[in-house]
N, C-alpha and C positions, 0 to 999 in steps of 0.2 A: 250508632256508636261503633259497630263492627267496621264500617267503611273508614271511619277516622283512624282506628287502630291499624287497619291494613295500609292506609295511606302513610302513617307514621313509620311502619316497618319498611315499606318500599322506599321511603325517603332516606332512612338510615342506611339501607342496603346500597342505594345509589351513591350516596356520599362516600361510603366505605369503599365501593368499587372504584370510584374516581380517584380517591386518595391512594389506593393501592396501585393504580395504573401510573400515577404521577411519581411514585417513589420506586426507583429501580432496585433498591435493596443492596446495591454495591456501589462503591466509589469508582469513578473513572478518572483517569489522568486528564486534567484540564490544561489547555494552553491558553495563555492570556490573549484576549481579543486584540490587544495592542499590537501583536505580532502579525495579524492578518491584514493584508493590504491589497485591495482590488484596484488595479491601475485603470480599469475601464470605467469611465464616468459617462453620465448622460450627455454632458456638454462636449464630449470629445477630448477633454484634457487627459493626458496620460503621464503617469509618473513612473513608467517602466524602468527608467534608469536607476531608480532607488531599490528595485526589487532584487531578491536573491536570484541566482542563476546556477544551473548545473553545468559543469564541464567534466564529462566522463572521459577517462583514459580510453575506454572502449565501450561501445554500445552493443556489440555482438561478440559472442565467444563461441568458438567451435571446439568441442571436446575431441573431435576426430572419432576414431573407432573405439568403442567401449564394449565390454562383454556384457551380454544380457544378464540382468540382476545386479549389476554394479551400480553403486551410488557415487556420484561425482559432485564436486562443488566448485564454484567460481566466485570470486569477489570482484564486483564492479566498483572500482575506486573512482571517486569524484571529488571535485573541489567546488566550494561555493564561491563563484567568481562575481557574485553580485555585491550589493552594498548594504544588505540587511540580513537578518537571520533567516536561514533556510529551514523550513519545517516540512518533513515528509509526512503526509497525512495517511497514506496507505500504499501498499505494494501488493498487487494481485497478479496471479499467474493464470495461464490458459489451461492448466491441467493440475490435478491433485498430486501428480508425480513430481511436481516442481514446487519447492517450498522456499519462500524468501525470508530473510531476516534483515532488519534495517534499523538505523538509529531512531530512537523515540524522543530524543532531545534536540533542540534547535542547533543547527550547525552555523556558527558565526561566519561572517564574511572573511574569505581567505583561508578558512579551515577546510580540512578534508574529512571524508567519511567513506563508508563502505556499505554496499548492499550485497549481502551474501545470498547466493542462490544454490540450492541443492537439488539435484535431479536423480531420481531413482528409476533405473531402467527395467525394473522387474515387470514382466508382462509386455514389454515393448520390443519391437523388432524392426529393423530397417532404419531409414532416415527419420530422425525426430527433430522437430523445431518447436520451441516453446517461447511464447511471448511473456514478458514481464512488464506490467504497466505500473509506473511510478506516478503517484499523485502528490503534488507538492504546491507550495505557495509561490510558484514561479509563473512566468508568462511565456509560452502556454503552460497550463497547469498539469499537463501530462507529458511524460517521457516514456518512450518505448524502448526496452532493452530486449535482447534476444539471445537464446542459447540454442545450440544445435549439436547433434551427435549422430554417428552411424552405429546403431546397436547391432552387434553380431553375436551369434551363438558361441558357446564356449569352445566348439571345435573349429571356429573361424568362418563358418558359413555366413553369407550376407543375407 
């Protein structure tokens, strides 16, 4: 009888644990799967002509000389030159000193958008180059942006 009770308790705990793991407790923004289109198929057919595409005004920005501790920002402007909605899935940076912000809603064909990147030079010195990786529903699905700066001390030393 004790084994049956123990088995019942363990079963209830296991079911509770699985249910807790499957429910995140918070709502996430969902994007319709109708907007996701993979042009690569097993038979070699490609519909890349219907995909969204980035056209950035610049993919690299040089802040020039900045004073150590200064925070600077730049907006990478782009146009969706493709034929369907462009969805930016993620923007990541190579350093915690660089913080991106990007549109969370689809950018329609022909519309423009901005990826803003802020760089905090606190604790940095000399030449700095930071990569910004943009992941989107384009082909290829990643685009690399870059910022750079020469961080000098307040008295002008290099």
